[in-house]
C-alpha positions as CSV (number, residue, x, y, z in Angstrom):
1,M,10.0,-11.4,-5.8
2,A,12.9,-8.4,-6.5
3,P,16.6,-9.5,-5.7
4,T,18.2,-8.7,-3.0
5,L,21.4,-6.8,-2.6
6,K,22.7,-10.1,-1.7
7,E,20.9,-11.8,-4.7
8,E,21.2,-9.2,-7.1
9,S,21.9,-10.4,-10.6
10,P,23.4,-8.7,-13.8
11,C,20.6,-7.2,-15.7
12,N,20.9,-8.1,-19.6
13,D,17.9,-6.1,-20.7
14,N,19.4,-2.8,-22.1
15,K,16.1,-1.2,-21.6
16,I,17.1,-1.1,-17.8
17,K,19.0,2.6,-17.2
18,C,19.3,2.8,-13.4
19,T,18.5,0.8,-10.3
20,F,16.6,2.1,-7.2
21,Y,17.6,0.5,-3.7
22,D,14.6,0.2,-1.5
23,L,14.2,-1.0,2.2
24,K,9.8,-1.9,2.4
25,H,9.3,0.3,5.6
26,S,11.7,3.1,4.8
27,N,9.2,6.6,4.4
28,N,12.6,7.9,2.1
29,S,12.7,5.1,-0.1
30,A,8.3,5.1,-0.2
31,R,8.5,8.4,-1.2
32,V,10.5,6.9,-4.3
33,R,8.9,3.4,-4.4
34,L,5.6,5.3,-4.6
35,W,6.9,8.2,-7.7
36,L,7.6,5.1,-9.4
37,R,4.9,2.8,-8.7
38,I,2.4,5.9,-10.4
39,H,4.5,5.9,-13.2
40,G,4.2,2.2,-13.4
41,S,5.0,2.0,-17.3
42,L,9.1,2.6,-16.3
43,S,9.3,-0.7,-15.0
44,E,11.7,-1.8,-17.9
45,H,14.0,1.4,-17.3
46,V,14.5,1.1,-13.8
47,E,15.2,-2.0,-11.9
48,T,14.5,-2.2,-8.0
49,V,16.1,-4.0,-5.8
50,M,14.8,-4.5,-2.2
51,L,16.9,-4.7,0.6
52,V,16.7,-6.4,3.6
53,H,17.5,-6.0,7.4
54,D,21.3,-7.8,7.1
55,D,21.6,-5.7,3.8
56,M,21.7,-2.4,6.4
57,D,23.6,-4.1,9.4
58,D,26.4,-5.1,6.9
59,G,27.1,-1.7,6.0
60,G,30.0,-2.7,3.9
61,K,27.9,-4.1,1.3
62,L,25.5,-1.1,1.0
63,A,28.8,1.2,0.9
64,A,29.7,0.0,-2.5
65,V,26.0,1.8,-3.8
66,N,25.7,4.4,-1.2
67,P,29.0,5.9,1.0
68,L,26.7,7.4,2.7
69,R,25.4,3.9,4.1
70,K,21.5,4.4,3.8
71,V,18.9,4.0,1.6
72,P,17.3,5.4,-1.1
73,A,20.0,4.7,-3.7
74,F,19.7,4.9,-6.7
75,V,22.4,4.2,-9.9
76,V,22.2,5.8,-13.0
77,K,23.8,2.6,-15.2
78,D,25.3,4.3,-18.1
79,S,27.0,6.6,-16.5
80,G,27.3,5.1,-12.8
81,L,26.4,8.6,-11.3
82,K,25.2,7.6,-7.6
83,L,22.3,9.6,-6.0
84,Y,21.9,9.5,-2.5
85,E,18.7,11.8,-1.3
86,S,15.1,11.2,-1.9
87,Y,14.7,14.8,-3.1
88,V,17.7,14.3,-5.2
89,I,16.3,11.1,-6.8
90,L,13.1,12.6,-7.8
91,S,14.3,15.3,-9.1
92,Y,16.5,13.1,-11.7
93,L,13.1,10.8,-12.1
94,E,11.3,13.9,-13.2
95,D,14.0,15.5,-14.8
96,K,14.5,12.4,-17.0
97,F,10.9,10.6,-17.2
98,G,8.5,12.5,-16.1
99,G,7.6,14.7,-19.3
100,Q,7.0,11.7,-21.1
101,P,3.9,12.2,-23.5
102,D,2.2,9.4,-21.4
103,A,3.5,10.3,-17.9
104,P,1.2,11.4,-15.0
105,K,2.1,15.2,-13.9
106,L,3.3,15.2,-10.6
107,V,4.5,18.8,-11.6
108,M,1.9,21.8,-10.8
109,D,1.8,24.2,-13.9
110,T,1.9,27.4,-12.4
111,P,5.4,29.4,-10.5
112,E,2.8,30.3,-8.0
113,D,1.6,26.1,-7.3
114,R,5.4,24.7,-7.6
115,A,6.3,27.1,-5.0
116,F,2.8,26.0,-2.7
117,V,3.9,22.4,-3.5
118,Q,7.6,23.4,-2.0
119,L,6.2,24.6,1.0
120,L,5.1,22.0,2.0
121,Y,7.8,20.0,2.0
122,T,9.4,19.2,5.3
123,P,13.0,19.0,6.3
124,E,14.3,15.5,7.9
125,R,14.5,15.2,11.6
126,R,15.6,12.2,13.6
127,T,13.9,11.9,17.1
128,M,16.5,11.4,19.8
129,P,17.2,9.3,22.7
130,D,16.7,11.8,25.1
131,P,13.4,12.1,26.8
132,V,13.7,16.3,27.0
133,I,14.8,16.5,22.7
134,R,12.2,13.9,21.8
135,A,9.8,15.4,24.0
136,S,10.1,18.6,21.8
137,K,10.6,17.1,18.6
138,L,7.0,15.3,19.5
139,K,6.0,19.0,19.6
140,E,7.2,20.3,16.4
141,I,4.8,17.4,14.9
142,Y,1.9,18.4,16.4
143,E,3.0,21.7,15.5
144,R,3.5,20.9,12.1
145,L,0.3,18.7,11.5
146,N,-1.7,22.0,12.5
147,W,0.3,24.1,10.1
148,L,-0.9,21.9,7.3
149,E,-4.3,21.6,8.7
150,I,-4.8,25.1,7.8
151,T,-2.5,25.3,4.7
152,I,-2.9,22.5,2.4
153,R,-5.8,22.7,-0.3
154,S,-8.1,19.7,-1.4
155,P,-8.5,17.0,-2.6
156,F,-4.6,16.5,-2.9
157,M,-2.4,18.7,-0.5
158,A,-1.8,21.3,-3.8
159,G,-4.7,21.0,-5.1
160,E,-6.9,18.7,-8.1
161,R,-4.4,16.2,-8.6
162,I,-1.2,14.4,-6.8
163,S,1.6,16.2,-6.6
164,H,4.9,15.6,-4.5
165,A,4.2,17.1,-1.4
166,D,1.4,14.3,-1.4
167,I,4.1,11.2,-2.1
168,T,6.6,13.3,0.0
169,W,4.4,13.3,3.2
170,F,2.3,10.0,2.8
171,P,5.1,7.3,3.4
172,T,5.9,9.7,6.8
173,C,1.9,10.2,7.7
174,V,1.7,6.2,8.0
175,F,4.3,5.9,10.1
176,M,2.5,8.5,12.2
177,E,-0.6,6.3,12.0
178,V,1.3,3.9,13.4
179,L,3.3,5.2,16.2
180,L,1.8,8.3,17.5
181,P,-1.2,6.2,19.2
182,Y,0.8,3.3,19.7
183,V,3.4,5.2,21.7
184,F,2.5,8.3,22.5
185,D,-0.9,7.7,23.4
186,W,-2.8,10.1,21.1
187,S,-6.4,9.6,19.1
188,P,-5.8,8.1,15.7
189,V,-4.8,10.5,13.5
190,F,-5.4,11.2,10.3
191,H,-8.7,8.6,11.3
192,E,-10.7,11.1,13.1
193,Y,-12.5,14.3,11.4
194,E,-12.4,17.0,14.9
195,K,-8.9,18.2,15.6
196,F,-7.4,17.3,11.8
197,P,-10.6,16.8,9.7
198,R,-8.7,18.1,5.9
199,L,-6.0,16.1,6.9
200,S,-7.9,13.0,7.4
201,R,-9.9,13.6,4.2
202,W,-6.5,13.8,2.4
203,F,-5.1,10.5,3.8
204,E,-8.6,8.8,3.1
205,M,-8.2,10.4,-0.4
206,C,-5.0,9.2,-0.8
207,T,-5.7,5.4,0.4
208,K,-7.8,5.1,-2.3
209,N,-5.6,5.3,-4.6
210,E,-4.2,2.3,-5.7
211,H,-0.5,2.7,-5.6
212,F,-0.5,4.7,-2.8
213,A,-2.3,2.3,-0.9
214,S,0.3,0.0,-1.8
215,V,3.0,1.3,-0.7
216,R,0.6,2.0,2.9
217,D,0.8,-1.6,2.6
218,D,4.6,-1.9,2.5
219,I,4.8,0.4,5.6
220,Y,1.9,-0.4,7.4
221,N,2.3,-4.2,7.9
222,V,5.8,-4.2,8.9
223,L,5.2,-1.7,11.7
224,I,2.8,-3.8,12.8
225,Q,5.2,-6.9,13.0
226,Q,7.5,-4.3,14.7
227,K,4.9,-3.9,17.1
228,K,4.3,-7.7,17.7
229,D,8.2,-8.2,18.4
230,G,8.6,-5.4,21.1
231,R,10.5,-3.0,18.4
232,F,9.3,0.2,20.0
233,D,9.0,-0.8,23.8
234,G,12.1,1.0,24.4
235,V,10.3,4.5,23.7
236,R,7.3,3.6,25.8
237,G,9.3,3.1,28.6
238,V,11.1,6.6,28.2
239,V,7.4,7.5,27.9
240,S,6.5,5.9,30.9
241,C,9.1,6.8,33.3
242,N,8.7,10.5,32.1
243,P,5.4,11.6,32.7
244,D,6.3,15.2,33.7
245,F,6.8,15.8,29.9
246,Q,3.9,16.4,27.5
247,W,3.9,13.2,25.0
248,K,0.2,13.3,23.8
249,Y,-1.5,16.5,21.9
250,M,-4.7,14.8,21.2
């Protein structure tokens, strides 16, 4: 079992160069986790500390690692460098470890293909509790999915092999897979072949990969438990109390 922030023990293995602070159901952390699982041989260089809710609630402890008090966080042992955003951490990992001879290649070969992968990235947006803003963000999600549907290649987003576009989008799509039908009564997104057939085939292809499947299980199982615990009842209440807004798009 990976140590929690409270239980972290000093590492005496000189091969360990970095520490990655993770949270199982964080989609941003899951992007880094997925990269590391794909590059499984790096376990001797990168130690993962899996945080729990208490660590997140006690912001003082997390602030010692990340002044922004959020995950993912990443510390380079030798220099003490602290990295915070998933894109920054992934860029560091690619620069540090991605060029090794036996490493899976996630960076595309040509400038055109690398630009295409960058085009597929989406900026982080947080949904606000105000129903007007929440409804507008939901419309943005739908429009973004429509754009992806006509833009992505196959079988993976940028073509024949896995790229950073896939590991960036996949964890977020697991959240959509669970929450869009449950909270907003959408059809089973990524499991239907009428509205978004290309995205559904892409999602199915990703889940056939053991590393993608394991990250999906990480997120999915937590979200299902949160459903049982009533974590999303408040949002569903906002939806039911505001029938004049459009919440369902498919």
